[in-house]
C-alpha positions in Angstrom: 0.1 -0.1 0.2 1.0 3.6 -0.5 0.5 6.4 1.8 0.8 10.2 1.5 1.9 12.5 4.0 -0.2 15.9 4.0 0.8 18.9 6.3 -1.6 21.0 8.2 -1.8 24.5 7.1 -0.3 26.1 10.0 3.6 26.0 10.4 4.8 23.4 12.6 8.0 21.7 13.2 9.0 18.8 11.2 6.9 15.7 11.6 4.1 17.2 13.8 0.6 18.3 12.5 0.9 15.3 9.6 -2.0 13.6 8.3 -1.8 10.3 7.0 -3.7 9.3 3.8 -4.0 5.9 2.1 -3.6 6.3 -1.6 -3.6 2.5 -2.8 -5.9 -0.3 -1.6 -3.7 -3.5 -2.2 -0.2 -4.8 -1.3 0.8 -4.8 -4.7 2.5 -1.2 -4.9 6.2 -1.3 -5.0 7.4 2.3 -6.1 5.9 5.6 -6.6 6.3 9.5 -7.4 4.1 12.2 -6.9 3.5 15.2 -9.2 4.8 18.5 -8.5 1.2 20.0 -7.9 0.7 16.9 -5.3 -2.7 15.9 -7.2 -1.5 12.9 -9.0 1.2 9.9 -8.1 2.3 7.0 -10.6 3.2 3.7 -8.9 4.4 0.6 -9.9 1.9 -2.5 -9.5 4.0 -5.8 -8.9 2.6 -9.4 -9.2 5.3 -11.9 -9.5 7.4 -11.6 -12.0 5.0 -9.0 -13.8 5.2 -5.5 -13.1 2.5 -2.6 -14.5 2.5 1.3 -14.4 -0.5 3.0 -12.9 -2.0 6.7 -12.6 -3.5 7.5 -9.3 -5.4 10.6 -8.1 -4.6 11.7 -4.3 -8.0 12.9 -4.3 -9.3 9.6 -4.5 -10.3 8.6 -8.1 -9.8 5.2 -9.6 -6.3 4.7 -10.8 -5.7 4.3 -14.5 -3.3 1.7 -16.4 -0.6 3.4 -18.2 1.6 0.4 -19.0 0.0 -3.5 -19.0 1.7 -6.0 -16.6 4.9 -7.3 -18.4 8.1 -9.0 -17.3 9.7 -5.8 -16.7 11.2 -3.8 -13.9 10.3 -0.2 -13.5 12.6 2.4 -11.8 13.5 5.9 -11.4 10.0 7.1 -12.0 9.9 11.0 -12.3 7.3 13.7 -13.3 8.5 16.6 -15.7 8.3 19.9 -13.9 5.0 20.8 -15.6 3.6 17.4 -14.4 2.6 16.4 -17.9 5.1 13.9 -18.8 6.5 10.7 -17.0 10.3 9.5 -17.1 11.0 5.9 -16.0 13.7 3.5 -16.7 13.0 0.1 -17.9 14.9 -3.2 -17.2 13.7 -6.3 -19.0 15.4 -9.0 -21.5 15.0 -6.4 -24.0 16.6 -3.6 -22.1 19.1 -5.7 -20.2 21.3 -2.5 -19.2 18.3 -0.1 -18.4 16.6 2.1 -21.0 15.3 5.8 -20.0 11.5 6.4 -21.4 9.3 9.3 -21.5 5.5 9.3 -21.7 2.5 11.5 -21.4 1.1 11.2 -18.2 -2.4 10.9 -19.6 -1.4 8.2 -21.9 0.3 7.7 -25.1 3.3 5.8 -26.8 6.6 5.8 -24.5 9.3 7.5 -26.3 12.9 5.9 -25.8 15.4 8.4 -24.9 18.7 6.3 -24.1 20.1 3.1 -23.7 22.5 1.6 -21.0 21.4 3.8 -18.2 21.6 1.4 -15.5 18.6 1.4 -13.0 18.9 5.0 -11.5 18.8 8.3 -13.0 19.0 11.8 -11.4 17.7 14.9 -13.4 18.5 18.4 -13.2 15.7 20.6 -12.0 14.6 21.6 -15.5 14.8 18.0 -16.7 17.0 18.9 -19.6 19.8 17.0 -18.3 20.5 13.9 -16.2 23.1 11.8 -14.7 23.6 8.2 -14.5 26.3 5.6 -13.5 27.9 3.6 -16.2 30.2 0.7 -15.6 32.6 -0.1 -18.6 33.8 -3.8 -18.1 36.5 -3.3 -21.0 38.2 -0.3 -19.5 37.3 -1.7 -15.9 36.1 1.9 -14.7 33.0 3.1 -13.1 31.9 6.8 -14.4 29.1 9.1 -13.5 27.9 10.7 -17.1 26.1 13.7 -17.7 23.6 13.4 -20.8 20.9 15.7 -22.6 17.4 14.4 -22.3 17.0 15.4 -25.9 19.8 14.3 -28.5 22.8 12.2 -28.0 25.0 14.7 -26.2 26.8 13.3 -23.0 30.2 13.8 -21.1 31.9 12.0 -18.0 31.8 13.9 -14.9 34.2 11.5 -12.8 35.7 8.1 -13.0 37.0 5.5 -10.5 38.3 2.0 -10.9 35.4 -0.6 -11.1 36.7 -2.2 -7.8 35.5 1.0 -6.1 32.3 1.4 -8.2 29.9 4.3 -8.0 26.5 3.0 -6.3 23.6 4.2 -8.8 21.0 4.5 -5.8 23.3 7.0 -4.0 23.3 9.6 -6.9 21.6 12.7 -6.0 21.6 16.0 -7.6 20.2 19.4 -6.6 20.7 23.1 -8.0 22.0 26.4 -6.1 22.1 29.4 -8.4 23.6 28.4 -11.7 25.5 25.4 -10.1 24.5 21.8 -9.7 25.8 19.5 -6.5 26.2 16.1 -7.0 26.3 13.6 -4.0 28.0 10.5 -5.1 29.1 7.4 -2.6 31.5 5.0 -4.0 31.9 1.6 -2.0 34.4 3.0 0.6 33.9 7.0 0.7 31.4 9.6 0.0 32.3 12.5 -2.2 30.3 15.7 -3.1 31.1 17.1 -6.7 29.9 20.0 -8.6 29.3 20.5 -12.3 27.4 23.3 -14.1 23.7 23.0 -15.8 24.7 25.6 -18.0 27.3 23.9 -19.6 26.1 21.6 -22.6 27.5 18.4 -22.5 29.4 17.2 -25.9 29.6 13.8 -27.1 32.8 11.8 -26.6 
């Protein structure tokens, strides 16, 4: 089941004056993301080896199926800033190394944006760029890559030997002014790196 936390109107200290609301009525929900306006949410429903994508309404309307059940794993669910599009990573026999897709929240054919992104991506605030971890078995390195959401441009932000790989679930990004801050956790140490969103990546 999924639950949402709704703050009261009056200012309060963290975790005080909080309302808990149940958003789904079964135990099949495995992953979810909330729209920027807080009115919609998308979640993964898992039954055995099959997963599907559903659009739910915080107000309580019936959920709508976005992707029918299939032998696929969904990760990195993210709404666009305007709430009109959904980004997600799919991993399956067809997309073994993880593929990033975009689709309209109200339905439509998913658009494939990029292959080989693993299972976790982190977006810039404007969703024009994203970062992911790439493992190169031939070169024996683990790299954090910044790529354009539109087009093929990309650049490596930092690389490490593959025996100290970057962990995709630890990849986080935020923006302060014109600078972005990436928090990255390799196996034995944590580092914070900075890069500019205004600098467009170029293909290598």
